[in-house]
ROFI-856484 format. One record per residue: residue number from 0; x, y, z of N, C-alpha, C in turn. Coordinates in nm, 3 decimals. Layout:
pos; n_px; n_py; n_pz; ca_px; ca_py; ca_pz; c_px; c_py; c_pz
NUM; X; Y; Z; X; Y; Z; X; Y; Z
...
END
This chain:
pos; n_px; n_py; n_pz; ca_px; ca_py; ca_pz; c_px; c_py; c_pz
0; -6.191; -0.119; -4.027; -6.146; -0.251; -4.072; -6.145; -0.346; -3.952
1; -6.212; -0.461; -3.964; -6.215; -0.554; -3.850; -6.077; -0.610; -3.822
2; -6.048; -0.627; -3.694; -5.917; -0.678; -3.655; -5.908; -0.828; -3.678
3; -5.798; -0.871; -3.739; -5.779; -1.014; -3.765; -5.737; -1.083; -3.637
4; -5.811; -1.180; -3.597; -5.781; -1.254; -3.474; -5.688; -1.370; -3.504
5; -5.593; -1.391; -3.415; -5.503; -1.505; -3.429; -5.579; -1.631; -3.392
6; -5.570; -1.736; -3.475; -5.641; -1.861; -3.440; -5.602; -1.909; -3.302
7; -5.700; -1.958; -3.227; -5.674; -2.000; -3.089; -5.584; -2.123; -3.081
8; -5.580; -2.200; -3.191; -5.497; -2.321; -3.188; -5.355; -2.297; -3.240
9; -5.323; -2.171; -3.274; -5.189; -2.140; -3.323; -5.097; -2.102; -3.207
10; -4.984; -2.169; -3.198; -4.891; -2.143; -3.089; -4.788; -2.040; -3.134
11; -4.777; -1.931; -3.061; -4.681; -1.827; -3.094; -4.554; -1.849; -3.012
12; -4.444; -1.870; -3.081; -4.318; -1.896; -3.012; -4.240; -1.766; -2.994
13; -4.193; -1.743; -2.874; -4.110; -1.626; -2.847; -3.978; -1.672; -2.787
14; -3.874; -1.589; -2.802; -3.742; -1.622; -2.749; -3.696; -1.760; -2.796
15; -3.725; -1.788; -2.925; -3.703; -1.923; -2.976; -3.565; -1.935; -3.044
16; -3.509; -2.053; -3.029; -3.386; -2.089; -3.099; -3.414; -2.220; -3.170
17; -3.402; -2.219; -3.302; -3.435; -2.338; -3.381; -3.308; -2.417; -3.412
18; -3.314; -2.548; -3.387; -3.203; -2.636; -3.421; -3.250; -2.725; -3.536
19; -3.171; -2.728; -3.644; -3.212; -2.798; -3.766; -3.113; -2.908; -3.800
20; -3.167; -3.023; -3.842; -3.084; -3.134; -3.885; -3.140; -3.191; -4.014
21; -3.057; -3.202; -4.117; -3.099; -3.263; -4.243; -3.058; -3.410; -4.241
22; -3.158; -3.496; -4.261; -3.131; -3.639; -4.255; -3.232; -3.713; -4.342
23; -3.184; -3.812; -4.415; -3.274; -3.890; -4.500; -3.341; -3.805; -4.607
24; -3.273; -3.701; -4.652; -3.329; -3.617; -4.757; -3.434; -3.518; -4.710
25; -3.456; -3.511; -4.579; -3.556; -3.418; -4.526; -3.494; -3.331; -4.416
26; -3.564; -3.223; -4.385; -3.518; -3.128; -4.284; -3.605; -3.142; -4.159
27; -3.541; -3.160; -4.045; -3.613; -3.173; -3.918; -3.569; -3.060; -3.824
28; -3.665; -3.004; -3.751; -3.636; -2.891; -3.663; -3.699; -2.911; -3.525
29; -3.635; -2.853; -3.426; -3.693; -2.848; -3.291; -3.685; -2.704; -3.241
30; -3.781; -2.666; -3.157; -3.787; -2.530; -3.104; -3.735; -2.530; -2.961
31; -3.625; -2.459; -2.939; -3.561; -2.457; -2.807; -3.559; -2.315; -2.750
32; -3.531; -2.308; -2.621; -3.510; -2.177; -2.558; -3.367; -2.132; -2.588
33; -3.350; -2.003; -2.613; -3.218; -1.949; -2.642; -3.124; -1.978; -2.527
34; -3.000; -2.002; -2.560; -2.891; -2.029; -2.464; -2.897; -2.170; -2.405
35; -3.012; -2.235; -2.416; -3.024; -2.368; -2.355; -2.957; -2.476; -2.440
36; -2.947; -2.454; -2.571; -2.886; -2.554; -2.658; -2.740; -2.577; -2.618
37; -2.668; -2.466; -2.602; -2.527; -2.476; -2.565; -2.511; -2.537; -2.427
38; -2.601; -2.502; -2.336; -2.596; -2.559; -2.201; -2.617; -2.710; -2.205
39; -2.707; -2.756; -2.294; -2.731; -2.899; -2.310; -2.606; -2.967; -2.365
40; -2.546; -2.905; -2.465; -2.430; -2.966; -2.530; -2.308; -2.973; -2.439
41; -2.299; -2.883; -2.345; -2.186; -2.884; -2.252; -2.216; -2.961; -2.124
42; -2.342; -3.008; -2.111; -2.378; -3.087; -1.994; -2.426; -3.005; -1.875
43; -2.434; -2.873; -1.892; -2.483; -2.788; -1.783; -2.631; -2.814; -1.759
44; -2.706; -2.832; -1.870; -2.849; -2.860; -1.861; -2.873; -3.003; -1.905
45; -2.951; -3.077; -1.827; -2.977; -3.217; -1.859; -3.126; -3.248; -1.874
46; -3.211; -3.151; -1.839; -3.355; -3.171; -1.845; -3.409; -3.122; -1.979
47; -3.456; -3.214; -2.063; -3.506; -3.177; -2.196; -3.622; -3.078; -2.188
48; -3.705; -3.090; -2.085; -3.820; -3.000; -2.071; -3.777; -2.855; -2.055
49; -3.658; -2.834; -1.999; -3.608; -2.698; -1.981; -3.538; -2.645; -2.107
50; -3.511; -2.735; -2.202; -3.445; -2.696; -2.326; -3.547; -2.669; -2.437
51; -3.650; -2.755; -2.445; -3.748; -2.747; -2.553; -3.864; -2.654; -2.521
52; -3.904; -2.574; -2.620; -4.025; -2.494; -2.605; -4.147; -2.583; -2.629
53; -4.133; -2.675; -2.724; -4.239; -2.773; -2.753; -4.172; -2.909; -2.771
54; -4.224; -3.008; -2.701; -4.165; -3.142; -2.707; -4.214; -3.215; -2.832
55; -4.166; -3.169; -2.947; -4.205; -3.231; -3.072; -4.099; -3.202; -3.177
56; -4.105; -3.279; -3.287; -4.013; -3.258; -3.398; -4.093; -3.204; -3.516
57; -4.040; -3.100; -3.578; -4.110; -3.032; -3.687; -4.034; -3.047; -3.818
58; -4.110; -3.034; -3.928; -4.047; -3.016; -4.058; -4.014; -2.868; -4.075
59; -4.100; -2.783; -4.017; -4.083; -2.638; -4.023; -4.145; -2.576; -3.899
60; -4.061; -2.528; -3.808; -4.110; -2.472; -3.682; -4.195; -2.348; -3.705
61; -4.147; -2.256; -3.791; -4.217; -2.129; -3.809; -4.358; -2.148; -3.866
62; -4.377; -2.255; -3.946; -4.509; -2.283; -4.002; -4.591; -2.378; -3.914
63; -4.527; -2.429; -3.808; -4.597; -2.522; -3.719; -4.619; -2.658; -3.781
64; -4.537; -2.694; -3.882; -4.553; -2.820; -3.955; -4.481; -2.933; -3.882
65; -4.559; -3.019; -3.818; -4.503; -3.129; -3.738; -4.456; -3.243; -3.828
66; -4.343; -3.304; -3.793; -4.290; -3.417; -3.871; -4.379; -3.539; -3.854
67; -4.400; -3.613; -3.963; -4.483; -3.733; -3.960; -4.402; -3.851; -3.906
68; -4.473; -3.942; -3.842; -4.407; -4.059; -3.783; -4.332; -4.140; -3.888
69; -4.390; -4.149; -4.008; -4.325; -4.226; -4.115; -4.193; -4.164; -4.157
70; -4.188; -4.031; -4.162; -4.064; -3.962; -4.198; -3.958; -3.980; -4.090
71; -4.003; -3.976; -3.964; -3.909; -3.994; -3.853; -3.851; -4.135; -3.854
72; -3.940; -4.235; -3.877; -3.895; -4.374; -3.880; -3.795; -4.398; -3.992
73; -3.824; -4.338; -4.108; -3.738; -4.356; -4.225; -3.601; -4.291; -4.205
74; -3.601; -4.170; -4.145; -3.476; -4.096; -4.131; -3.394; -4.141; -4.010
75; -3.461; -4.166; -3.899; -3.390; -4.195; -3.773; -3.394; -4.342; -3.731
76; -3.483; -4.419; -3.797; -3.496; -4.560; -3.760; -3.572; -4.580; -3.631
77; -3.643; -4.478; -3.586; -3.721; -4.485; -3.463; -3.820; -4.369; -3.461
78; -3.916; -4.376; -3.370; -4.016; -4.269; -3.362; -4.025; -4.209; -3.221
79; -3.938; -4.255; -3.129; -3.938; -4.199; -2.994; -3.891; -4.054; -3.000
80; -3.981; -3.962; -2.972; -3.952; -3.819; -2.986; -3.832; -3.776; -2.902
81; -3.825; -3.821; -2.777; -3.717; -3.776; -2.689; -3.580; -3.818; -2.742
82; -3.571; -3.939; -2.800; -3.444; -3.987; -2.853; -3.405; -3.910; -2.980
83; -3.505; -3.882; -3.064; -3.479; -3.807; -3.188; -3.438; -3.664; -3.154
84; -3.506; -3.605; -3.056; -3.474; -3.469; -3.012; -3.329; -3.461; -2.965
85; -3.286; -3.561; -2.889; -3.149; -3.563; -2.838; -3.048; -3.567; -2.954
86; -3.079; -3.644; -3.058; -2.989; -3.653; -3.173; -2.983; -3.519; -3.247
87; -3.099; -3.455; -3.263; -3.102; -3.324; -3.330; -3.027; -3.221; -3.247
88; -3.045; -3.226; -3.115; -2.973; -3.135; -3.026; -2.822; -3.152; -3.037
89; -2.781; -3.278; -3.049; -2.638; -3.308; -3.052; -2.574; -3.274; -3.187
90; -2.643; -3.308; -3.296; -2.581; -3.296; -3.429; -2.633; -3.179; -3.512
91; -2.745; -3.120; -3.471; -2.809; -3.018; -3.552; -2.737; -2.884; -3.553
92; -2.778; -2.800; -3.645; -2.720; -2.666; -3.662; -2.817; -2.563; -3.604
93; -2.766; -2.479; -3.516; -2.850; -2.376; -3.456; -2.873; -2.265; -3.559
94; -3.000; -2.234; -3.583; -3.035; -2.131; -3.681; -3.037; -1.994; -3.613
95; -2.972; -1.897; -3.676; -2.965; -1.762; -3.619; -3.042; -1.667; -3.710
96; -3.133; -1.591; -3.652; -3.213; -1.495; -3.728; -3.127; -1.379; -3.775
97; -3.178; -1.307; -3.876; -3.101; -1.196; -3.935; -3.071; -1.087; -3.832
98; -3.172; -1.051; -3.750; -3.152; -0.947; -3.650; -3.050; -0.991; -3.546
99; -3.060; -1.116; -3.505; -2.967; -1.170; -3.405; -2.826; -1.177; -3.462
100; -2.817; -1.215; -3.591; -2.686; -1.224; -3.655; -2.621; -1.085; -3.662
101; -2.701; -0.985; -3.699; -2.649; -0.848; -3.705; -2.603; -0.800; -3.568
102; -2.681; -0.834; -3.464; -2.647; -0.793; -3.328; -2.516; -0.860; -3.284
103; -2.502; -0.989; -3.319; -2.380; -1.063; -3.283; -2.258; -1.004; -3.352
104; -2.274; -0.964; -3.479; -2.163; -0.906; -3.554; -2.119; -0.773; -3.495
105; -2.217; -0.691; -3.454; -2.187; -0.562; -3.392; -2.112; -0.584; -3.261
106; -2.158; -0.680; -3.181; -2.093; -0.710; -3.053; -1.952; -0.762; -3.073
107; -1.934; -0.849; -3.174; -1.803; -0.906; -3.203; -1.707; -0.798; -3.252
108; -1.756; -0.708; -3.337; -1.674; -0.598; -3.387; -1.628; -0.509; -3.270
109; -1.720; -0.481; -3.178; -1.687; -0.398; -3.061; -1.582; -0.468; -2.975
110; -1.595; -0.599; -2.958; -1.500; -0.676; -2.877; -1.360; -0.674; -2.939
111; -1.354; -0.689; -3.072; -1.225; -0.684; -3.142; -1.162; -0.546; -3.126
112; -1.244; -0.441; -3.145; -1.194; -0.304; -3.132; -1.141; -0.278; -2.992
113; -1.208; -0.331; -2.892; -1.166; -0.313; -2.753; -1.031; -0.380; -2.728
114; -1.013; -0.500; -2.782; -0.886; -0.571; -2.765; -0.773; -0.500; -2.838
115; -0.802; -0.447; -2.957; -0.701; -0.371; -3.032; -0.660; -0.247; -2.954
116; -0.760; -0.178; -2.896; -0.733; -0.057; -2.817; -0.645; -0.088; -2.696
117; -0.663; -0.208; -2.638; -0.584; -0.247; -2.521; -0.439; -0.278; -2.559
118; -0.418; -0.325; -2.683; -0.286; -0.371; -2.722; -0.205; -0.269; -2.801
119; -0.270; -0.160; -2.846; -0.203; -0.066; -2.935; -0.205; 0.077; -2.883
120; -0.117; 0.158; -2.941; -0.105; 0.298; -2.900; -0.084; 0.388; -3.022
121; -0.098; 0.518; -3.000; -0.060; 0.620; -3.095; 0.092; 0.634; -3.087
122; 0.166; 0.608; -3.194; 0.313; 0.611; -3.188; 0.370; 0.745; -3.139
123; 0.301; 0.855; -3.167; 0.354; 0.986; -3.131; 0.338; 1.019; -2.983
124; 0.234; 0.963; -2.920; 0.209; 0.994; -2.778; 0.229; 0.874; -2.688
125; 0.235; 0.753; -2.749; 0.244; 0.627; -2.673; 0.125; 0.609; -2.580
126; 0.012; 0.665; -2.619; -0.111; 0.650; -2.540; -0.214; 0.573; -2.622
127; -0.303; 0.498; -2.555; -0.403; 0.419; -2.628; -0.511; 0.507; -2.692
128; -0.570; 0.455; -2.797; -0.681; 0.522; -2.865; -0.814; 0.483; -2.801
129; -0.916; 0.570; -2.807; -1.051; 0.530; -2.763; -1.103; 0.420; -2.855
130; -1.187; 0.333; -2.801; -1.241; 0.221; -2.879; -1.317; 0.272; -3.002
131; -1.392; 0.381; -2.986; -1.469; 0.436; -3.098; -1.381; 0.475; -3.215
132; -1.263; 0.527; -3.187; -1.170; 0.567; -3.293; -1.115; 0.444; -3.365
133; -1.092; 0.337; -3.289; -1.046; 0.212; -3.349; -1.154; 0.157; -3.442
134; -1.281; 0.163; -3.397; -1.391; 0.112; -3.479; -1.402; 0.188; -3.611
135; -1.385; 0.320; -3.607; -1.390; 0.401; -3.730; -1.278; 0.362; -3.825
136; -1.158; 0.339; -3.768; -1.045; 0.299; -3.851; -1.068; 0.161; -3.912
137; -1.133; 0.071; -3.836; -1.165; -0.062; -3.888; -1.257; -0.052; -4.009
138; -1.356; 0.038; -3.999; -1.449; 0.059; -4.111; -1.375; 0.119; -4.230
139; -1.287; 0.214; -4.203; -1.210; 0.280; -4.309; -1.121; 0.180; -4.382
140; -1.063; 0.087; -4.307; -0.972; -0.012; -4.365; -1.047; -0.128; -4.431
141; -1.180; -0.132; -4.410; -1.259; -0.239; -4.468; -1.243; -0.372; -4.398
142; -1.221; -0.365; -4.265; -1.203; -0.489; -4.189; -1.334; -0.568; -4.184
143; -1.328; -0.694; -4.220; -1.446; -0.780; -4.222; -1.442; -0.877; -4.104
144; -1.543; -0.868; -4.018; -1.552; -0.955; -3.900; -1.592; -1.095; -3.942
145; -1.520; -1.195; -3.894; -1.552; -1.335; -3.922; -1.633; -1.390; -3.805
146; -1.761; -1.416; -3.831; -1.852; -1.456; -3.724; -1.821; -1.593; -3.665
147; -1.751; -1.677; -3.746; -1.722; -1.812; -3.698; -1.593; -1.820; -3.617
148; -1.528; -1.704; -3.595; -1.405; -1.701; -3.515; -1.421; -1.605; -3.398
149; -1.354; -1.634; -3.287; -1.367; -1.545; -3.171; -1.285; -1.418; -3.191
150; -1.312; -1.320; -3.107; -1.250; -1.189; -3.121; -1.098; -1.195; -3.109
151; -1.050; -1.272; -3.012; -0.906; -1.277; -2.985; -0.826; -1.322; -3.107
152; -0.880; -1.420; -3.182; -0.808; -1.475; -3.296; -0.806; -1.378; -3.414
153; -0.888; -1.273; -3.410; -0.895; -1.179; -3.522; -0.819; -1.049; -3.496
154; -0.766; -1.033; -3.375; -0.700; -0.908; -3.337; -0.574; -0.881; -3.419
155; -0.488; -0.982; -3.433; -0.362; -0.963; -3.503; -0.383; -0.918; -3.647
156; -0.476; -0.985; -3.716; -0.507; -0.949; -3.853; -0.565; -0.810; -3.865
157; -0.646; -0.773; -3.765; -0.707; -0.640; -3.764; -0.600; -0.532; -3.750
158; -0.505; -0.554; -3.659; -0.398; -0.455; -3.636; -0.316; -0.437; -3.764
159; -0.282; -0.547; -3.830; -0.203; -0.539; -3.954; -0.278; -0.460; -4.061
160; -0.409; -0.483; -4.072; -0.489; -0.413; -4.172; -0.497; -0.264; -4.141
161; -0.511; -0.230; -4.012; -0.517; -0.089; -3.973; -0.385; -0.018; -4.007
162; -0.275; -0.090; -3.991; -0.144; -0.031; -4.019; -0.122; -0.006; -4.168
163; -0.186; -0.087; -4.253; -0.163; -0.074; -4.397; -0.276; -0.002; -4.470
164; -0.401; -0.015; -4.422; -0.515; 0.035; -4.500; -0.597; 0.145; -4.434
165; -0.552; 0.194; -4.317; -0.626; 0.305; -4.254; -0.533; 0.425; -4.239
166; -0.591; 0.540; -4.211; -0.511; 0.661; -4.191; -0.474; 0.682; -4.044
167; -0.505; 0.582; -3.961; -0.478; 0.594; -3.818; -0.336; 0.544; -3.788
168; -0.246; 0.631; -3.741; -0.112; 0.584; -3.703; -0.126; 0.493; -3.580
169; -0.079; 0.373; -3.590; -0.100; 0.279; -3.479; 0.015; 0.179; -3.472
170; 0.052; 0.144; -3.350; 0.154; 0.041; -3.330; 0.119; -0.036; -3.203
171; 0.172; -0.155; -3.194; 0.150; -0.235; -3.074; 0.216; -0.167; -2.954
172; 0.149; -0.172; -2.840; 0.209; -0.118; -2.717; 0.330; -0.203; -2.681
173; 0.436; -0.139; -2.634; 0.555; -0.212; -2.597; 0.549; -0.258; -2.452
174; 0.600; -0.375; -2.427; 0.602; -0.430; -2.292; 0.727; -0.382; -2.218
175; 0.709; -0.337; -2.096; 0.823; -0.295; -2.015; 0.862; -0.411; -1.923
176; 0.989; -0.450; -1.929; 1.036; -0.560; -1.844; 1.163; -0.519; -1.772
177; 1.187; -0.586; -1.659; 1.310; -0.565; -1.583; 1.379; -0.699; -1.570
178; 1.505; -0.703; -1.609; 1.581; -0.827; -1.611; 1.702; -0.815; -1.519
179; 1.721; -0.916; -1.434; 1.837; -0.918; -1.344; 1.914; -1.049; -1.367
180; 2.044; -1.034; -1.394; 2.128; -1.151; -1.418; 2.258; -1.140; -1.340
181; 2.313; -1.253; -1.293; 2.447; -1.249; -1.234; 2.545; -1.199; -1.339
182; 2.646; -1.127; -1.294; 2.742; -1.066; -1.387; 2.804; -1.171; -1.481
183; 2.833; -1.288; -1.428; 2.896; -1.393; -1.510; 2.806; -1.433; -1.627
184; 2.675; -1.443; -1.600; 2.580; -1.479; -1.706; 2.558; -1.361; -1.800
185; 2.559; -1.240; -1.743; 2.536; -1.119; -1.823; 2.643; -1.104; -1.931
186; 2.764; -1.145; -1.901; 2.872; -1.134; -1.999; 2.841; -1.217; -2.124
187; 2.775; -1.330; -2.103; 2.741; -1.418; -2.216; 2.615; -1.373; -2.290
188; 2.517; -1.317; -2.214; 2.385; -1.291; -2.273; 2.356; -1.144; -2.305
189; 2.440; -1.054; -2.257; 2.412; -0.912; -2.271; 2.380; -0.870; -2.416
190; 2.464; -0.913; -2.508; 2.447; -0.871; -2.647; 2.315; -0.923; -2.705
191; 2.279; -1.048; -2.673; 2.154; -1.107; -2.723; 2.033; -1.035; -2.663
192; 2.042; -0.998; -2.534; 1.932; -0.928; -2.468; 1.911; -0.791; -2.531
193; 2.019; -0.720; -2.555; 2.010; -0.586; -2.613; 1.956; -0.588; -2.755
194; 1.975; -0.699; -2.826; 1.922; -0.712; -2.962; 1.769; -0.712; -2.961
195; 1.711; -0.762; -2.852; 1.565; -0.771; -2.840; 1.505; -0.636; -2.799
196; 1.581; -0.557; -2.725; 1.530; -0.430; -2.671; 1.499; -0.329; -2.781
197; 1.383; -0.264; -2.769; 1.352; -0.153; -2.859; 1.396; -0.021; -2.796
198; 1.394; -0.018; -2.662; 1.441; 0.100; -2.591; 1.490; 0.057; -2.453
199; 1.610; 0.098; -2.417; 1.665; 0.068; -2.285; 1.640; 0.188; -2.194
200; 1.570; 0.164; -2.083; 1.538; 0.272; -1.990; 1.637; 0.278; -1.873
201; 1.693; 0.163; -1.838; 1.788; 0.158; -1.726; 1.884; 0.043; -1.749
202; 2.012; 0.069; -1.733; 2.114; -0.033; -1.755; 2.224; -0.012; -1.651
203; 2.234; -0.106; -1.558; 2.330; -0.088; -1.449; 2.397; -0.221; -1.415
204; 2.527; -0.217; -1.406; 2.603; -0.336; -1.368; 2.663; -0.314; -1.229
205; 2.624; -0.399; -1.134; 2.677; -0.391; -0.998; 2.788; -0.492; -0.980
206; 2.827; -0.512; -0.854; 2.936; -0.609; -0.826; 2.892; -0.752; -0.854
207; 2.763; -0.779; -0.827; 2.716; -0.917; -0.842; 2.618; -0.936; -0.958
208; 2.536; -0.831; -0.984; 2.428; -0.847; -1.082; 2.429; -0.737; -1.189
209; 2.367; -0.774; -1.303; 2.340; -0.677; -1.408; 2.189; -0.658; -1.415
210; 2.142; -0.535; -1.407; 1.999; -0.506; -1.414; 1.971; -0.417; -1.535
211; 1.865; -0.453; -1.607; 1.824; -0.372; -1.721; 1.672; -0.363; -1.727
212; 1.622; -0.242; -1.746; 1.479; -0.220; -1.768; 1.465; -0.171; -1.911
213; 1.376; -0.236; -1.987; 1.367; -0.201; -2.129; 1.227; -0.226; -2.184
214; 1.203; -0.168; -2.301; 1.077; -0.189; -2.372; 1.102; -0.289; -2.484
215; 1.010; -0.386; -2.495; 1.022; -0.486; -2.602; 0.886; -0.504; -2.668
216; 0.888; -0.556; -2.789; 0.764; -0.598; -2.853; 0.714; -0.720; -2.775
217; 0.583; -0.727; -2.742; 0.533; -0.841; -2.664; 0.569; -0.976; -2.726
218; 0.584; -0.980; -2.858; 0.618; -1.105; -2.924; 0.759; -1.152; -2.893
219; 0.843; -1.063; -2.838; 0.982; -1.099; -2.805; 0.997; -1.152; -2.662
220; 0.888; -1.151; -2.587; 0.896; -1.195; -2.448; 0.943; -1.341; -2.439
221; 0.895; -1.422; -2.533; 0.935; -1.564; -2.536; 1.086; -1.576; -2.558
222; 1.142; -1.489; -2.642; 1.286; -1.493; -2.670; 1.366; -1.467; -2.543
223; 1.321; -1.367; -2.464; 1.388; -1.336; -2.337; 1.382; -1.456; -2.243
224; 1.265; -1.519; -2.237; 1.250; -1.635; -2.149; 1.345; -1.747; -2.190
225; 1.359; -1.768; -2.321; 1.448; -1.875; -2.369; 1.595; -1.843; -2.336
226; 1.631; -1.715; -2.343; 1.768; -1.676; -2.307; 1.795; -1.704; -2.159
227; 1.691; -1.683; -2.077; 1.708; -1.704; -1.933; 1.726; -1.851; -1.897
228; 1.683; -1.941; -1.986; 1.701; -2.083; -1.958; 1.850; -2.116; -1.942
229; 1.933; -2.037; -2.008; 2.077; -2.062; -2.002; 2.135; -2.026; -1.865
230; 2.060; -1.951; -1.785; 2.109; -1.910; -1.651; 2.081; -2.016; -1.544
231; 1.998; -2.114; -1.579; 1.969; -2.226; -1.488; 1.924; -2.179; -1.350
232; 1.821; -2.094; -1.349; 1.761; -2.053; -1.223; 1.824; -1.931; -1.158
233; 1.927; -1.874; -1.220; 1.996; -1.760; -1.157; 1.944; -1.624; -1.207
234; 1.858; -1.626; -1.307; 1.805; -1.501; -1.361; 1.670; -1.465; -1.303
235; 1.634; -1.337; -1.311; 1.507; -1.290; -1.257; 1.444; -1.195; -1.360
236; 1.316; -1.221; -1.392; 1.247; -1.140; -1.492; 1.117; -1.086; -1.435
237; 1.099; -0.955; -1.442; 0.975; -0.891; -1.396; 0.906; -0.827; -1.515
238; 0.775; -0.850; -1.525; 0.695; -0.788; -1.629; 0.627; -0.665; -1.571
239; 0.654; -0.550; -1.629; 0.595; -0.425; -1.580; 0.481; -0.381; -1.670
240; 0.407; -0.479; -1.726; 0.292; -0.457; -1.812; 0.330; -0.382; -1.938
241; 0.232; -0.318; -2.002; 0.257; -0.247; -2.127; 0.297; -0.103; -2.100
242; 0.391; -0.055; -2.173; 0.444; 0.081; -2.153; 0.335; 0.186; -2.165
243; 0.238; 0.160; -2.252; 0.134; 0.260; -2.277; 0.040; 0.279; -2.158
244; 0.027; 0.177; -2.074; -0.068; 0.185; -1.964; -0.007; 0.243; -1.838
245; 0.126; 0.243; -1.833; 0.194; 0.293; -1.714; 0.162; 0.212; -1.590
246; 0.131; 0.083; -1.612; 0.091; -0.001; -1.501; 0.212; -0.043; -1.418
247; 0.184; -0.088; -1.297; 0.290; -0.139; -1.210; 0.310; -0.286; -1.239
248; 0.400; -0.347; -1.165; 0.438; -0.485; -1.192; 0.317; -0.575; -1.207
249; 0.320; -0.654; -1.316; 0.210; -0.748; -1.336; 0.251; -0.887; -1.289
250; 0.376; -0.920; -1.310; 0.419; -1.053; -1.267; 0.570; -1.058; -1.254
251; 0.614; -1.157; -1.179; 0.757; -1.176; -1.159; 0.786; -1.324; -1.176
252; 0.897; -1.354; -1.246; 0.935; -1.494; -1.259; 1.084; -1.509; -1.244
253; 1.123; -1.620; -1.191; 1.265; -1.651; -1.177; 1.292; -1.774; -1.259
254; 1.392; -1.766; -1.342; 1.421; -1.878; -1.430; 1.559; -1.933; -1.401
END
């Protein structure tokens, strides 16, 4: 069978990112290099030649169908290609291929699983789970990745779903903190502080200060900080990271 030759006048685009804008009842497209569109929009890249694969406006990039001057004039009110390209770059929608979309979803799912693994532990051992085990539990629970949202914003919902719809026992890692207060302030705040604690590891009252090391839910850290406002600079709070990691001091603050 004779080999079919590609026409010499046909341009084959590789590593292409198509930006599409619908205007005046028609669809206009430009062919850009991947990653360059975002760089242009953020001002990192300013040279159009480095953004565009072909300095032209198309009705359909994949078919090589170039937009007619009359259509450009009617839709944009001008025919200057560089100006029209800039408008499409600014307002257009970046088209993502099916393979690329699938790859992005896999990467996003992995990123969410990694963040969940960092924030959660096995309640029986207080040790973190491997990321692969978290991913299996996400599939079991039917967790659906939202491609239009970043990984961080989806972690909380993922953890809640794993707790209710998967067979994986899981809880948020507890934060270990050390609190030092003058005895006079401790008398007023002690009861409120202990209400926040999930587990007290050390509790000692000296002649001048009260010191307590305890585990709290990370969401309660703000409550502790607000209580310290009442000490007017006399309290000291140290964050000893998450209990599950066994890390050393991460930060110290005096309020």
